[in-house]
C-alpha positions as YAML, in Angstrom:
chain: A
units: angstrom
residues:
- id: 1
  name: UNK
  ca: [52.90, -70.57, -30.46]
- id: 2
  name: UNK
  ca: [50.18, -72.34, -32.22]
- id: 3
  name: UNK
  ca: [48.62, -70.92, -35.29]
- id: 4
  name: UNK
  ca: [44.81, -70.24, -34.92]
- id: 5
  name: UNK
  ca: [44.45, -71.36, -38.23]
- id: 6
  name: UNK
  ca: [45.95, -74.68, -37.70]
- id: 7
  name: UNK
  ca: [43.38, -75.54, -35.25]
- id: 8
  name: UNK
  ca: [40.73, -78.24, -36.72]
- id: 9
  name: UNK
  ca: [37.74, -76.54, -35.90]
- id: 10
  name: UNK
  ca: [38.95, -73.03, -37.09]
- id: 11
  name: UNK
  ca: [40.33, -74.54, -40.03]
- id: 12
  name: UNK
  ca: [37.08, -76.33, -41.16]
- id: 13
  name: UNK
  ca: [35.22, -72.85, -41.10]
- id: 14
  name: UNK
  ca: [37.79, -71.40, -43.24]
- id: 15
  name: UNK
  ca: [37.67, -74.12, -45.70]
- id: 16
  name: UNK
  ca: [33.93, -73.83, -46.03]
- id: 17
  name: UNK
  ca: [34.15, -69.94, -46.18]
- id: 18
  name: UNK
  ca: [37.04, -70.00, -48.69]
- id: 19
  name: UNK
  ca: [37.93, -66.27, -49.04]
- id: 20
  name: UNK
  ca: [36.38, -63.31, -48.20]
- id: 21
  name: UNK
  ca: [36.67, -59.46, -49.21]
- id: 22
  name: UNK
  ca: [36.44, -58.10, -45.46]
- id: 23
  name: UNK
  ca: [36.95, -59.45, -41.95]
- id: 24
  name: UNK
  ca: [35.63, -57.59, -38.96]
- id: 25
  name: UNK
  ca: [37.35, -58.88, -35.83]
- id: 26
  name: UNK
  ca: [35.99, -58.03, -32.42]
- id: 27
  name: UNK
  ca: [38.35, -59.21, -29.41]
- id: 28
  name: UNK
  ca: [36.49, -60.01, -26.35]
- id: 29
  name: UNK
  ca: [36.66, -60.96, -22.52]
- id: 30
  name: UNK
  ca: [33.77, -61.42, -20.53]
- id: 31
  name: UNK
  ca: [31.60, -58.81, -22.88]
- id: 32
  name: UNK
  ca: [28.30, -60.63, -22.88]
- id: 33
  name: UNK
  ca: [26.50, -57.71, -21.68]
- id: 34
  name: UNK
  ca: [27.51, -55.47, -24.44]
- id: 35
  name: UNK
  ca: [28.92, -57.67, -27.42]
- id: 36
  name: UNK
  ca: [25.53, -58.42, -28.95]
- id: 37
  name: UNK
  ca: [25.04, -54.59, -29.70]
- id: 38
  name: UNK
  ca: [28.58, -54.49, -31.09]
- id: 39
  name: UNK
  ca: [27.60, -57.49, -33.52]
- id: 40
  name: UNK
  ca: [24.32, -56.01, -34.40]
- id: 41
  name: UNK
  ca: [26.12, -52.60, -35.62]
- id: 42
  name: UNK
  ca: [28.67, -54.56, -37.51]
- id: 43
  name: UNK
  ca: [26.16, -56.91, -39.16]
- id: 44
  name: UNK
  ca: [23.91, -53.87, -40.27]
- id: 45
  name: UNK
  ca: [27.01, -51.66, -41.36]
- id: 46
  name: UNK
  ca: [28.35, -54.72, -43.58]
- id: 47
  name: UNK
  ca: [24.87, -55.26, -45.08]
- id: 48
  name: UNK
  ca: [24.32, -51.57, -45.65]
- id: 49
  name: UNK
  ca: [27.19, -50.37, -47.03]
- id: 50
  name: UNK
  ca: [29.24, -53.34, -48.52]
- id: 51
  name: UNK
  ca: [26.27, -55.51, -49.56]
- id: 52
  name: UNK
  ca: [28.40, -56.89, -52.82]
- id: 53
  name: UNK
  ca: [31.31, -57.73, -50.62]
- id: 54
  name: UNK
  ca: [31.96, -61.34, -49.14]
- id: 55
  name: UNK
  ca: [32.52, -60.42, -45.20]
- id: 56
  name: UNK
  ca: [33.38, -62.67, -42.33]
- id: 57
  name: UNK
  ca: [32.94, -61.44, -38.76]
- id: 58
  name: UNK
  ca: [35.57, -63.04, -36.23]
- id: 59
  name: UNK
  ca: [35.06, -63.03, -32.44]
- id: 60
  name: UNK
  ca: [38.48, -63.71, -30.96]
- id: 61
  name: UNK
  ca: [37.78, -64.32, -27.21]
- id: 62
  name: UNK
  ca: [40.11, -64.49, -24.29]
- id: 63
  name: UNK
  ca: [38.56, -67.11, -22.23]
- id: 64
  name: UNK
  ca: [35.13, -65.45, -21.27]
- id: 65
  name: UNK
  ca: [33.00, -67.19, -18.79]
- id: 66
  name: UNK
  ca: [29.92, -65.13, -19.00]
- id: 67
  name: UNK
  ca: [28.73, -66.58, -22.54]
- id: 68
  name: UNK
  ca: [30.15, -64.01, -24.65]
- id: 69
  name: UNK
  ca: [30.77, -66.58, -27.57]
- id: 70
  name: UNK
  ca: [27.26, -67.90, -27.16]
- id: 71
  name: UNK
  ca: [26.10, -64.34, -27.71]
- id: 72
  name: UNK
  ca: [27.94, -63.98, -30.82]
- id: 73
  name: UNK
  ca: [27.00, -67.12, -32.12]
- id: 74
  name: UNK
  ca: [23.31, -66.58, -31.66]
- id: 75
  name: UNK
  ca: [22.95, -62.73, -32.59]
- id: 76
  name: UNK
  ca: [21.10, -62.02, -35.73]
- id: 77
  name: UNK
  ca: [19.24, -59.09, -37.18]
- id: 78
  name: UNK
  ca: [15.74, -60.22, -37.10]
- id: 79
  name: UNK
  ca: [14.48, -58.20, -40.03]
- id: 80
  name: UNK
  ca: [17.42, -56.74, -42.08]
- id: 81
  name: UNK
  ca: [15.08, -55.74, -45.05]
- id: 82
  name: UNK
  ca: [12.75, -53.69, -42.77]
- id: 83
  name: UNK
  ca: [15.79, -51.77, -41.27]
- id: 84
  name: UNK
  ca: [18.21, -51.62, -44.29]
- id: 85
  name: UNK
  ca: [18.02, -50.39, -48.01]
- id: 86
  name: UNK
  ca: [20.19, -53.48, -48.73]
- id: 87
  name: UNK
  ca: [20.09, -56.82, -47.52]
- id: 88
  name: UNK
  ca: [22.32, -60.03, -47.65]
- id: 89
  name: UNK
  ca: [20.86, -63.03, -49.45]
- id: 90
  name: UNK
  ca: [23.28, -65.48, -47.35]
- id: 91
  name: UNK
  ca: [23.73, -65.10, -43.79]
- id: 92
  name: UNK
  ca: [27.07, -63.51, -42.41]
- id: 93
  name: UNK
  ca: [29.66, -66.16, -41.62]
- id: 94
  name: UNK
  ca: [30.72, -65.87, -37.99]
- id: 95
  name: UNK
  ca: [34.07, -67.34, -36.46]
- id: 96
  name: UNK
  ca: [33.74, -67.48, -32.60]
- id: 97
  name: UNK
  ca: [37.30, -68.83, -31.43]
- id: 98
  name: UNK
  ca: [39.12, -68.59, -28.06]
- id: 99
  name: UNK
  ca: [42.62, -67.57, -28.96]
- id: 100
  name: UNK
  ca: [45.52, -68.87, -27.16]
- id: 101
  name: UNK
  ca: [48.96, -67.79, -25.98]
- id: 102
  name: UNK
  ca: [49.80, -64.90, -23.77]
- id: 103
  name: UNK
  ca: [46.60, -63.52, -22.22]
- id: 104
  name: UNK
  ca: [45.94, -60.15, -23.78]
- id: 105
  name: UNK
  ca: [44.53, -58.19, -26.57]
- id: 106
  name: UNK
  ca: [47.50, -58.56, -28.66]
- id: 107
  name: UNK
  ca: [47.11, -62.38, -28.59]
- id: 108
  name: UNK
  ca: [43.48, -61.78, -29.90]
- id: 109
  name: UNK
  ca: [44.43, -59.54, -32.63]
- id: 110
  name: UNK
  ca: [46.92, -62.23, -33.95]
- id: 111
  name: UNK
  ca: [44.40, -64.76, -34.37]
- id: 112
  name: UNK
  ca: [42.35, -62.03, -36.28]
- id: 113
  name: UNK
  ca: [45.24, -61.08, -38.44]
- id: 114
  name: UNK
  ca: [45.79, -64.76, -39.25]
- id: 115
  name: UNK
  ca: [42.42, -65.33, -40.36]
- id: 116
  name: UNK
  ca: [42.56, -62.02, -42.62]
- id: 117
  name: UNK
  ca: [45.60, -63.67, -44.05]
- id: 118
  name: UNK
  ca: [44.10, -67.25, -44.84]
- id: 119
  name: UNK
  ca: [40.83, -65.81, -46.08]
- id: 120
  name: UNK
  ca: [42.98, -63.34, -48.33]
- id: 121
  name: UNK
  ca: [40.60, -60.41, -47.44]
- id: 122
  name: UNK
  ca: [41.26, -56.99, -48.74]
- id: 123
  name: UNK
  ca: [40.39, -55.05, -45.89]
- id: 124
  name: UNK
  ca: [39.79, -55.68, -41.98]
- id: 125
  name: UNK
  ca: [38.50, -53.45, -39.31]
- id: 126
  name: UNK
  ca: [38.53, -54.31, -35.52]
- id: 127
  name: UNK
  ca: [36.30, -52.76, -32.83]
- id: 128
  name: UNK
  ca: [36.19, -53.35, -29.13]
- id: 129
  name: UNK
  ca: [33.41, -55.44, -27.57]
- id: 130
  name: UNK
  ca: [32.35, -53.01, -24.94]
- id: 131
  name: UNK
  ca: [31.25, -50.04, -26.94]
- id: 132
  name: UNK
  ca: [27.95, -48.61, -26.27]
- id: 133
  name: UNK
  ca: [28.17, -45.85, -29.12]
- id: 134
  name: UNK
  ca: [28.91, -48.09, -32.20]
- id: 135
  name: UNK
  ca: [26.70, -47.46, -35.08]
- id: 136
  name: UNK
  ca: [26.63, -49.15, -38.50]
- id: 137
  name: UNK
  ca: [28.26, -46.11, -40.03]
- id: 138
  name: UNK
  ca: [31.51, -47.02, -38.09]
- id: 139
  name: UNK
  ca: [31.98, -49.91, -40.42]
- id: 140
  name: UNK
  ca: [31.74, -47.83, -43.52]
- id: 141
  name: UNK
  ca: [34.23, -45.18, -42.06]
- id: 142
  name: UNK
  ca: [36.83, -47.68, -41.22]
- id: 143
  name: UNK
  ca: [36.77, -49.95, -44.13]
- id: 144
  name: UNK
  ca: [35.88, -47.65, -47.24]
- id: 145
  name: UNK
  ca: [39.17, -45.89, -47.32]
- id: 146
  name: UNK
  ca: [40.90, -49.33, -47.32]
- id: 147
  name: UNK
  ca: [38.77, -50.75, -49.90]
- id: 148
  name: UNK
  ca: [39.15, -47.84, -52.03]
- id: 149
  name: UNK
  ca: [42.77, -48.11, -51.73]
- id: 150
  name: UNK
  ca: [43.36, -44.68, -50.31]
- id: 151
  name: UNK
  ca: [44.63, -45.81, -47.11]
- id: 152
  name: UNK
  ca: [46.29, -48.69, -45.60]
- id: 153
  name: UNK
  ca: [45.50, -47.95, -41.77]
- id: 154
  name: UNK
  ca: [42.62, -45.84, -40.51]
- id: 155
  name: UNK
  ca: [42.77, -44.84, -36.89]
- id: 156
  name: UNK
  ca: [39.63, -43.68, -35.05]
- id: 157
  name: UNK
  ca: [38.92, -40.01, -34.44]
- id: 158
  name: UNK
  ca: [36.36, -39.62, -31.55]
- id: 159
  name: UNK
  ca: [34.90, -36.71, -29.70]
- id: 160
  name: UNK
  ca: [35.73, -37.38, -25.87]
- id: 161
  name: UNK
  ca: [35.02, -35.68, -22.72]
- id: 162
  name: UNK
  ca: [37.84, -33.24, -22.03]
- id: 163
  name: UNK
  ca: [38.72, -35.33, -18.76]
- id: 164
  name: UNK
  ca: [38.59, -38.69, -20.67]
- id: 165
  name: UNK
  ca: [41.55, -40.10, -22.22]
- id: 166
  name: UNK
  ca: [44.07, -38.39, -20.03]
- id: 167
  name: UNK
  ca: [47.18, -40.50, -20.68]
- id: 168
  name: UNK
  ca: [46.25, -40.19, -24.61]
- id: 169
  name: UNK
  ca: [46.27, -36.52, -24.28]
- id: 170
  name: UNK
  ca: [49.07, -35.77, -22.00]
- id: 171
  name: UNK
  ca: [51.51, -38.35, -23.06]
- id: 172
  name: UNK
  ca: [50.76, -40.82, -26.14]
- id: 173
  name: UNK
  ca: [49.69, -38.21, -28.61]
- id: 174
  name: UNK
  ca: [51.76, -35.44, -27.99]
- id: 175
  name: UNK
  ca: [54.79, -37.72, -27.65]
- id: 176
  name: UNK
  ca: [53.85, -40.03, -30.87]
- id: 177
  name: UNK
  ca: [53.23, -36.83, -32.88]
- id: 178
  name: UNK
  ca: [56.57, -35.35, -31.90]
- id: 179
  name: UNK
  ca: [58.56, -38.45, -32.77]
- id: 180
  name: UNK
  ca: [57.02, -39.71, -35.93]
- id: 181
  name: UNK
  ca: [55.57, -36.31, -37.38]
- id: 182
  name: UNK
  ca: [51.90, -37.47, -38.08]
- id: 183
  name: UNK
  ca: [49.02, -36.08, -36.20]
- id: 184
  name: UNK
  ca: [47.11, -39.23, -35.57]
- id: 185
  name: UNK
  ca: [44.84, -37.98, -32.67]
- id: 186
  name: UNK
  ca: [43.99, -41.23, -31.16]
- id: 187
  name: UNK
  ca: [46.95, -43.74, -31.35]
- id: 188
  name: UNK
  ca: [45.52, -46.02, -28.91]
- id: 189
  name: UNK
  ca: [41.89, -45.65, -29.82]
- id: 190
  name: UNK
  ca: [41.10, -49.48, -29.91]
- id: 191
  name: UNK
  ca: [39.10, -49.32, -33.24]
- id: 192
  name: UNK
  ca: [41.04, -49.40, -36.39]
- id: 193
  name: UNK
  ca: [40.70, -50.22, -40.18]
- id: 194
  name: UNK
  ca: [43.54, -51.73, -42.26]
- id: 195
  name: UNK
  ca: [44.64, -53.63, -45.28]
- id: 196
  name: UNK
  ca: [45.16, -56.98, -45.79]
- id: 197
  name: UNK
  ca: [48.66, -56.43, -46.89]
- id: 198
  name: UNK
  ca: [49.15, -54.66, -43.69]
- id: 199
  name: UNK
  ca: [47.82, -57.23, -41.49]
- id: 200
  name: UNK
  ca: [50.24, -59.85, -43.00]
- id: 201
  name: UNK
  ca: [52.96, -57.30, -42.19]
- id: 202
  name: UNK
  ca: [51.79, -57.27, -38.90]
- id: 203
  name: UNK
  ca: [52.24, -60.99, -38.62]
- id: 204
  name: UNK
  ca: [55.81, -61.18, -39.95]
- id: 205
  name: UNK
  ca: [57.09, -59.19, -36.81]
- id: 206
  name: UNK
  ca: [58.60, -61.23, -34.01]
- id: 207
  name: UNK
  ca: [56.53, -59.35, -31.13]
- id: 208
  name: UNK
  ca: [53.93, -62.19, -30.40]
- id: 209
  name: UNK
  ca: [55.86, -63.87, -27.45]
- id: 210
  name: UNK
  ca: [56.50, -60.39, -25.76]
- id: 211
  name: UNK
  ca: [54.57, -57.89, -23.75]
- id: 212
  name: UNK
  ca: [53.18, -56.32, -27.01]
- id: 213
  name: UNK
  ca: [50.92, -59.81, -26.86]
- id: 214
  name: UNK
  ca: [49.61, -58.89, -23.48]
- id: 215
  name: UNK
  ca: [49.11, -55.01, -23.71]
- id: 216
  name: UNK
  ca: [50.19, -52.17, -25.99]
- id: 217
  name: UNK
  ca: [48.99, -53.55, -29.16]
- id: 218
  name: UNK
  ca: [47.14, -50.41, -30.13]
- id: 219
  name: UNK
  ca: [50.19, -48.14, -30.00]
- id: 220
  name: UNK
  ca: [52.21, -50.80, -31.58]
- id: 221
  name: UNK
  ca: [49.72, -51.26, -34.47]
- id: 222
  name: UNK
  ca: [49.70, -47.37, -35.11]
- id: 223
  name: UNK
  ca: [53.53, -46.84, -34.79]
- id: 224
  name: UNK
  ca: [54.43, -49.74, -37.00]
- id: 225
  name: UNK
  ca: [52.15, -48.54, -39.54]
- id: 226
  name: UNK
  ca: [53.56, -45.02, -39.45]
- id: 227
  name: UNK
  ca: [57.13, -45.80, -39.15]
- id: 228
  name: UNK
  ca: [56.92, -48.25, -41.83]
- id: 229
  name: UNK
  ca: [55.41, -46.03, -44.55]
- id: 230
  name: UNK
  ca: [52.11, -47.22, -44.95]
- id: 231
  name: UNK
  ca: [49.52, -44.80, -45.78]
- id: 232
  name: UNK
  ca: [47.85, -43.72, -42.71]
- id: 233
  name: UNK
  ca: [44.41, -41.59, -42.18]
- id: 234
  name: UNK
  ca: [41.85, -41.40, -39.41]
- id: 235
  name: UNK
  ca: [37.90, -41.24, -39.48]
- id: 236
  name: UNK
  ca: [35.55, -39.37, -37.28]
- id: 237
  name: UNK
  ca: [33.33, -41.68, -35.60]
- id: 238
  name: UNK
  ca: [31.43, -39.44, -33.36]
- id: 239
  name: UNK
  ca: [31.38, -40.00, -29.64]
- id: 240
  name: UNK
  ca: [33.20, -42.96, -28.03]
- id: 241
  name: UNK
  ca: [30.97, -43.93, -25.01]
- id: 242
  name: UNK
  ca: [32.31, -46.81, -22.89]
- id: 243
  name: UNK
  ca: [33.05, -47.46, -19.08]
- id: 244
  name: UNK
  ca: [35.18, -43.99, -18.45]
- id: 245
  name: UNK
  ca: [37.69, -43.89, -15.58]
- id: 246
  name: UNK
  ca: [38.36, -41.14, -13.21]
- id: 247
  name: UNK
  ca: [41.95, -40.15, -14.02]
- id: 248
  name: UNK
  ca: [42.53, -39.72, -10.34]
- id: 249
  name: UNK
  ca: [41.76, -43.37, -9.89]
- id: 250
  name: UNK
  ca: [44.65, -45.90, -10.09]
- id: 251
  name: UNK
  ca: [45.68, -45.82, -13.47]
- id: 252
  name: UNK
  ca: [49.40, -46.91, -12.71]
- id: 253
  name: UNK
  ca: [48.86, -50.23, -14.31]
- id: 254
  name: UNK
  ca: [47.36, -48.74, -17.59]
- id: 255
  name: UNK
  ca: [50.07, -46.12, -17.48]
- id: 256
  name: UNK
  ca: [53.00, -48.48, -17.38]
- id: 257
  name: UNK
  ca: [51.41, -50.58, -19.98]
- id: 258
  name: UNK
  ca: [51.05, -47.84, -22.71]
- id: 259
  name: UNK
  ca: [53.97, -45.83, -21.81]
- id: 260
  name: UNK
  ca: [56.61, -49.32, -21.82]
- id: 261
  name: UNK
  ca: [55.00, -50.02, -25.10]
- id: 262
  name: UNK
  ca: [55.90, -46.44, -26.55]
- id: 263
  name: UNK
  ca: [59.26, -46.17, -25.38]
- id: 264
  name: UNK
  ca: [60.06, -49.78, -26.37]
- id: 265
  name: UNK
  ca: [58.99, -48.55, -29.96]
- id: 266
  name: UNK
  ca: [61.26, -45.80, -29.72]
- id: 267
  name: UNK
  ca: [64.16, -48.50, -29.45]
- id: 268
  name: UNK
  ca: [62.69, -50.32, -32.59]
- id: 269
  name: UNK
  ca: [62.45, -47.17, -34.85]
- id: 270
  name: UNK
  ca: [65.36, -44.47, -33.76]
- id: 271
  name: UNK
  ca: [66.39, -43.97, -37.19]
- id: 272
  name: UNK
  ca: [62.87, -43.24, -38.30]
- id: 273
  name: UNK
  ca: [61.85, -40.65, -35.40]
- id: 274
  name: UNK
  ca: [65.38, -39.04, -35.40]
- id: 275
  name: UNK
  ca: [64.59, -37.86, -38.97]
- id: 276
  name: UNK
  ca: [61.12, -36.38, -38.16]
- id: 277
  name: UNK
  ca: [60.78, -32.63, -37.64]
- id: 278
  name: UNK
  ca: [57.58, -31.01, -36.78]
- id: 279
  name: UNK
  ca: [54.33, -32.60, -37.68]
- id: 280
  name: UNK
  ca: [51.68, -32.90, -40.38]
- id: 281
  name: UNK
  ca: [48.02, -33.75, -40.27]
- id: 282
  name: UNK
  ca: [46.75, -36.90, -41.69]
- id: 283
  name: UNK
  ca: [43.80, -37.46, -44.27]
- id: 284
  name: UNK
  ca: [40.65, -37.25, -42.15]
- id: 285
  name: UNK
  ca: [37.33, -38.97, -43.44]
- id: 286
  name: UNK
  ca: [34.00, -38.40, -42.22]
- id: 287
  name: UNK
  ca: [31.78, -35.41, -41.13]
- id: 288
  name: UNK
  ca: [32.56, -34.13, -37.75]
- id: 289
  name: UNK
  ca: [29.80, -32.95, -35.86]
- id: 290
  name: UNK
  ca: [28.98, -32.08, -32.07]
- id: 291
  name: UNK
  ca: [28.04, -35.08, -30.01]
- id: 292
  name: UNK
  ca: [26.74, -35.22, -26.38]
- id: 293
  name: UNK
  ca: [29.29, -36.52, -23.82]
- id: 294
  name: UNK
  ca: [29.04, -38.20, -20.71]
- id: 295
  name: UNK
  ca: [30.11, -36.40, -17.59]
- id: 296
  name: UNK
  ca: [33.85, -37.43, -16.32]
- id: 297
  name: UNK
  ca: [34.02, -36.74, -12.67]
- id: 298
  name: UNK
  ca: [37.70, -36.14, -11.60]
- id: 299
  name: UNK
  ca: [38.99, -36.06, -7.87]
- id: 300
  name: UNK
  ca: [41.82, -33.31, -8.00]
- id: 301
  name: UNK
  ca: [42.63, -33.40, -4.23]
- id: 302
  name: UNK
  ca: [43.29, -37.12, -4.48]
- id: 303
  name: UNK
  ca: [45.69, -36.59, -7.54]
- id: 304
  name: UNK
  ca: [47.61, -33.60, -5.69]
- id: 305
  name: UNK
  ca: [47.99, -35.67, -2.73]
- id: 306
  name: UNK
  ca: [49.68, -38.65, -4.75]
- id: 307
  name: UNK
  ca: [51.72, -36.07, -6.53]
- id: 308
  name: UNK
  ca: [53.00, -34.62, -3.08]
- id: 309
  name: UNK
  ca: [53.30, -37.89, -1.63]
- id: 310
  name: UNK
  ca: [55.84, -38.69, -4.67]
- id: 311
  name: UNK
  ca: [57.77, -35.77, -3.63]
- id: 312
  name: UNK
  ca: [58.47, -37.27, -0.29]
- id: 313
  name: UNK
  ca: [58.95, -40.94, -1.24]
- id: 314
  name: UNK
  ca: [60.46, -40.58, -4.72]
- id: 315
  name: UNK
  ca: [62.83, -37.84, -4.35]
- id: 316
  name: UNK
  ca: [65.98, -39.76, -5.32]
- id: 317
  name: UNK
  ca: [64.45, -41.47, -8.33]
- id: 318
  name: UNK
  ca: [63.18, -38.05, -9.80]
- id: 319
  name: UNK
  ca: [66.47, -36.34, -9.29]
- id: 320
  name: UNK
  ca: [68.45, -39.45, -11.05]
- id: 321
  name: UNK
  ca: [65.70, -39.30, -13.99]
- id: 322
  name: UNK
  ca: [65.01, -35.49, -14.04]
- id: 323
  name: UNK
  ca: [68.33, -33.95, -12.91]
- id: 324
  name: UNK
  ca: [68.52, -31.22, -10.28]
- id: 325
  name: UNK
  ca: [67.22, -28.56, -12.24]
- id: 326
  name: UNK
  ca: [64.15, -29.96, -13.44]
- id: 327
  name: UNK
  ca: [63.43, -31.76, -10.33]
- id: 328
  name: UNK
  ca: [63.70, -28.40, -8.44]
- id: 329
  name: UNK
  ca: [60.97, -26.94, -10.58]
- id: 330
  name: UNK
  ca: [58.89, -30.21, -9.64]
- id: 331
  name: UNK
  ca: [59.57, -29.46, -5.89]
- id: 332
  name: UNK
  ca: [58.59, -25.82, -6.03]
- id: 333
  name: UNK
  ca: [55.04, -27.01, -7.33]
- id: 334
  name: UNK
  ca: [54.74, -29.11, -4.10]
- id: 335
  name: UNK
  ca: [54.24, -25.67, -1.92]
- id: 336
  name: UNK
  ca: [51.51, -24.53, -4.20]
- id: 337
  name: UNK
  ca: [47.68, -24.46, -3.02]
- id: 338
  name: UNK
  ca: [45.10, -26.35, -4.99]
- id: 339
  name: UNK
  ca: [43.65, -23.17, -6.72]
- id: 340
  name: UNK
  ca: [47.23, -21.99, -7.72]
- id: 341
  name: UNK
  ca: [48.58, -25.42, -8.82]
- id: 342
  name: UNK
  ca: [50.13, -24.96, -12.27]
- id: 343
  name: UNK
  ca: [52.20, -27.68, -13.97]
- id: 344
  name: UNK
  ca: [54.10, -26.00, -16.89]
- id: 345
  name: UNK
  ca: [53.99, -27.75, -20.49]
- id: 346
  name: UNK
  ca: [57.53, -27.27, -21.31]
- id: 347
  name: UNK
  ca: [58.56, -28.94, -18.05]
- id: 348
  name: UNK
  ca: [56.09, -31.88, -18.73]
- id: 349
  name: UNK
  ca: [57.60, -32.31, -22.09]
- id: 350
  name: UNK
  ca: [60.95, -32.43, -20.83]
- id: 351
  name: UNK
  ca: [59.78, -35.00, -17.81]
- id: 352
  name: UNK
  ca: [58.59, -37.32, -20.51]
- id: 353
  name: UNK
  ca: [61.89, -37.00, -22.56]
- id: 354
  name: UNK
  ca: [63.89, -37.70, -19.31]
- id: 355
  name: UNK
  ca: [61.97, -40.87, -18.68]
- id: 356
  name: UNK
  ca: [62.28, -42.00, -22.27]
- id: 357
  name: UNK
  ca: [66.21, -41.55, -21.87]
- id: 358
  name: UNK
  ca: [66.20, -43.30, -18.72]
- id: 359
  name: UNK
  ca: [64.32, -46.25, -20.36]
- id: 360
  name: UNK
  ca: [66.72, -46.17, -23.11]
- id: 361
  name: UNK
  ca: [69.75, -46.26, -20.71]
- id: 362
  name: UNK
  ca: [68.09, -48.89, -18.48]
- id: 363
  name: UNK
  ca: [68.54, -46.70, -15.42]
- id: 364
  name: UNK
  ca: [66.34, -48.82, -13.36]
- id: 365
  name: UNK
  ca: [63.87, -51.77, -14.27]
- id: 366
  name: UNK
  ca: [61.48, -50.62, -16.63]
- id: 367
  name: UNK
  ca: [58.17, -51.26, -14.24]
- id: 368
  name: UNK
  ca: [59.74, -49.44, -11.36]
- id: 369
  name: UNK
  ca: [60.90, -46.60, -13.57]
- id: 370
  name: UNK
  ca: [57.60, -45.97, -15.31]
- id: 371
  name: UNK
  ca: [55.57, -46.50, -12.17]
- id: 372
  name: UNK
  ca: [57.45, -43.79, -10.64]
- id: 373
  name: UNK
  ca: [56.08, -41.50, -13.39]
- id: 374
  name: UNK
  ca: [52.48, -41.72, -12.03]
- id: 375
  name: UNK
  ca: [52.41, -39.25, -9.49]
- id: 376
  name: UNK
  ca: [54.01, -36.84, -12.02]
- id: 377
  name: UNK
  ca: [51.34, -37.68, -14.40]
- id: 378
  name: UNK
  ca: [48.70, -37.16, -11.91]
- id: 379
  name: UNK
  ca: [50.17, -33.71, -10.92]
- id: 380
  name: UNK
  ca: [50.14, -32.73, -14.72]
- id: 381
  name: UNK
  ca: [46.39, -34.07, -15.16]
- id: 382
  name: UNK
  ca: [45.35, -31.99, -12.07]
- id: 383
  name: UNK
  ca: [46.83, -29.02, -13.44]
- id: 384
  name: UNK
  ca: [44.97, -29.44, -16.79]
- id: 385
  name: UNK
  ca: [41.73, -30.11, -15.07]
- id: 386
  name: UNK
  ca: [41.99, -27.02, -12.80]
- id: 387
  name: UNK
  ca: [42.87, -24.88, -15.78]
- id: 388
  name: UNK
  ca: [40.10, -26.22, -18.19]
- id: 389
  name: UNK
  ca: [37.24, -26.78, -15.38]
- id: 390
  name: UNK
  ca: [35.35, -24.07, -16.76]
- id: 391
  name: UNK
  ca: [36.39, -24.28, -20.35]
- id: 392
  name: UNK
  ca: [34.53, -25.70, -23.16]
- id: 393
  name: UNK
  ca: [35.70, -29.06, -25.45]
- id: 394
  name: UNK
  ca: [37.10, -26.80, -28.05]
- id: 395
  name: UNK
  ca: [39.43, -24.61, -25.73]
- id: 396
  name: UNK
  ca: [40.43, -28.00, -24.06]
- id: 397
  name: UNK
  ca: [41.53, -29.37, -27.25]
- id: 398
  name: UNK
  ca: [43.43, -26.24, -28.44]
- id: 399
  name: UNK
  ca: [45.27, -26.56, -25.12]
- id: 400
  name: UNK
  ca: [46.27, -30.20, -25.71]
- id: 401
  name: UNK
  ca: [47.43, -28.70, -29.20]
- id: 402
  name: UNK
  ca: [49.54, -26.23, -27.38]
- id: 403
  name: UNK
  ca: [51.09, -28.99, -25.49]
- id: 404
  name: UNK
  ca: [51.91, -31.14, -28.62]
- id: 405
  name: UNK
  ca: [53.65, -27.80, -30.16]
- id: 406
  name: UNK
  ca: [55.72, -27.86, -26.79]
- id: 407
  name: UNK
  ca: [56.86, -31.44, -27.25]
- id: 408
  name: UNK
  ca: [57.71, -30.61, -30.92]
- id: 409
  name: UNK
  ca: [59.54, -27.45, -29.98]
- id: 410
  name: UNK
  ca: [61.65, -29.62, -27.35]
- id: 411
  name: UNK
  ca: [62.50, -32.57, -29.25]
- id: 412
  name: UNK
  ca: [66.01, -31.56, -29.74]
- id: 413
  name: UNK
  ca: [66.40, -31.68, -26.12]
- id: 414
  name: UNK
  ca: [65.58, -35.75, -26.59]
- id: 415
  name: UNK
  ca: [67.83, -35.87, -29.88]
- id: 416
  name: UNK
  ca: [70.92, -34.27, -28.09]
- id: 417
  name: UNK
  ca: [70.86, -36.41, -25.07]
- id: 418
  name: UNK
  ca: [70.02, -39.89, -26.86]
- id: 419
  name: UNK
  ca: [73.21, -41.93, -27.28]
...
């Protein structure tokens, strides 16, 4: 794959800029409607909190056809001095470039990492291009711990609606926390801060011609930082407002992408996660406050319908993956009415470990295997929604904490069966 920094147009801008203290990357695809707000917030954050640092904004675009890159090139703060306490004397350099290679967010990130390396930047932040809730303070919270050399990787910490981010809440967070022993609450959050040293480490990994470059880059970045001993923290950013999805809608593609990447990383770092016992919190920056959250509407009947359909159509696969005992427990759930439906946390943790073991043993093609998890995931999610429908955010978060503890308690089941 051609390095982005070898392209003549990019090289010319890099030679003109020379070096930078900070790089802020915004990967994008058809984001013209929202990216202008994101660029404004980033520029304002850099001007307000890092006026004495040389900064570069990088838009790494995946072939947008709606004028996304034109919006980035033309976006400027009209009157910085009137808005901010500090202001920049020189305009902020912007590099807007289409990335090349396998289409996907990982390819966009690789281009950003290469520019961080070429400019010898000390710190970098990446933020999603469709954020409606980003503020200038996000820039400070993601970059300052890195510039102070207190952290090498800063994950985001958001308040989200209790029914938003169900793949994170029910699988990715409990599993990665139990595996690696660190409580990074949003391991696939999408907005991160990291050091130039860590960006160069990411570049050295042979993953850029794999599925990581198409999807799974967020969990790959988080896990790679944790598993390789980099100083990891998280910063509270308030609410993450984006286009939320009903967890009962078709999330099978996203489930496959995220879970396959997470299971693949287990194959990369078995000697790390086998040694971790329990979990410990990571350092958290930022003042946590209550935020208003957009409602997430959930179709529980549809989720339970897909779960029961799975019992009819996937019986042989589920028996092969789960064994007769746990399958028997799953099968007994099928006769429960909606109001009485309850998917036990302990059973769910064993199911995820059974799927990790089946992936490890290559019992089925990975896509076929993980997509057969979808009805089980929807059954577990429906159970959570039913139990938490009248609960507030705090109570729902306490329930997720109990699920994480169940994953940690049952980790020996995984260890004893991993060959």
